[in-house]
C-alpha positions as CSV (number, residue, x, y, z in Angstrom):
1,X,0.0,0.0,0.0
2,X,2.9,2.4,0.8
3,X,3.9,2.3,-2.9
4,X,0.4,3.3,-4.0
5,X,0.3,6.5,-2.0
6,X,0.4,9.9,-3.9
7,X,2.1,12.6,-1.8
8,X,1.7,16.4,-2.1
9,X,3.4,19.0,0.1
10,X,2.9,22.7,0.5
11,X,5.5,24.8,2.3
12,X,4.2,27.2,4.8
13,X,6.1,29.8,6.9
14,X,6.3,27.5,10.0
15,X,5.6,24.0,8.6
16,X,4.7,21.9,5.6
17,X,1.1,20.8,4.8
18,X,1.1,17.1,3.7
19,X,-1.6,15.4,1.8
20,X,-1.5,11.6,1.2
21,X,-4.0,10.1,-1.3
22,X,-4.5,6.3,-1.2
23,X,-6.6,4.4,-3.7
24,X,-9.6,3.2,-1.7
25,X,-9.1,-0.4,-2.9
26,X,-5.6,-0.4,-1.5
27,X,-6.8,1.2,1.8
28,X,-9.7,-1.3,2.3
29,X,-7.4,-4.3,1.6
30,X,-5.7,-3.4,4.9
31,X,-8.3,-1.5,7.0
32,X,-12.0,-2.1,7.5
33,X,-13.0,1.5,8.1
34,X,-11.6,5.1,7.9
35,X,-10.4,6.0,11.3
36,X,-8.0,8.5,13.0
37,X,-5.9,5.5,14.3
38,X,-5.5,4.2,10.8
39,X,-4.5,7.7,9.6
40,X,-1.8,8.0,12.3
41,X,-0.5,4.6,11.6
42,X,-0.3,5.1,7.8
43,X,1.2,8.6,8.2
44,X,3.9,7.5,10.7
45,X,4.8,4.5,8.6
46,X,4.9,6.5,5.4
47,X,7.3,9.1,7.0
48,X,9.4,6.3,8.4
49,X,9.5,4.5,5.1
50,X,10.8,7.7,3.4
51,X,13.2,8.4,6.3
52,X,11.4,11.7,6.9
53,X,11.9,13.3,10.3
54,X,8.9,15.5,10.2
55,X,6.5,15.4,13.1
56,X,2.9,15.2,12.1
57,X,0.2,17.3,13.8
58,X,-3.4,18.1,13.0
59,X,-4.0,14.7,11.3
60,X,-7.3,14.4,9.4
61,X,-8.7,11.6,7.2
62,X,-11.5,11.6,4.7
63,X,-12.9,9.1,2.2
64,X,-13.9,10.5,-1.1
65,X,-16.2,7.9,-2.5
66,X,-16.7,9.8,-5.8
67,X,-12.9,9.9,-6.4
68,X,-12.3,6.4,-4.9
69,X,-9.5,7.7,-2.7
70,X,-8.8,8.0,1.0
71,X,-7.0,11.2,1.8
72,X,-4.9,11.9,4.9
73,X,-4.0,15.5,5.6
74,X,-1.5,16.7,8.2
75,X,1.0,19.4,9.1
76,X,4.6,18.5,9.4
77,X,7.0,20.2,11.8
78,X,10.7,20.0,11.4
79,X,12.2,22.6,13.7
80,X,13.8,21.2,16.8
81,X,13.4,17.6,15.8
82,X,15.8,14.9,16.8
83,X,16.6,12.2,14.3
84,X,13.9,9.6,14.2
85,X,14.9,6.1,15.3
86,X,14.7,3.5,12.5
87,X,11.7,1.2,12.7
88,X,10.5,-1.7,10.6
89,X,7.4,-1.1,8.5
90,X,4.7,-3.7,9.0
91,X,4.5,-6.3,6.2
92,X,0.8,-5.6,5.5
93,X,1.7,-2.0,4.5
94,X,4.6,-3.0,2.2
95,X,2.4,-4.6,-0.5
């Protein structure tokens, strides 16, 4: 699923706005419903996978049935961050 995510970033004065779009079929192969917990898990694993040290805040998730996508929006903060420890990505998100 990680490889199917389309990423968009917008630079703001104090942070980046991040939008992740996941094909609904890919999303529902892993998750049963659209939830904040799923959004946090996907976002954190996506950032880890790309070795991105941004810290997500204001996480929001929406299902656009007409466009057949699940969209996760967040702000990313970089100032004052320590380097993130390396973690393994769960196998179910690597397909």
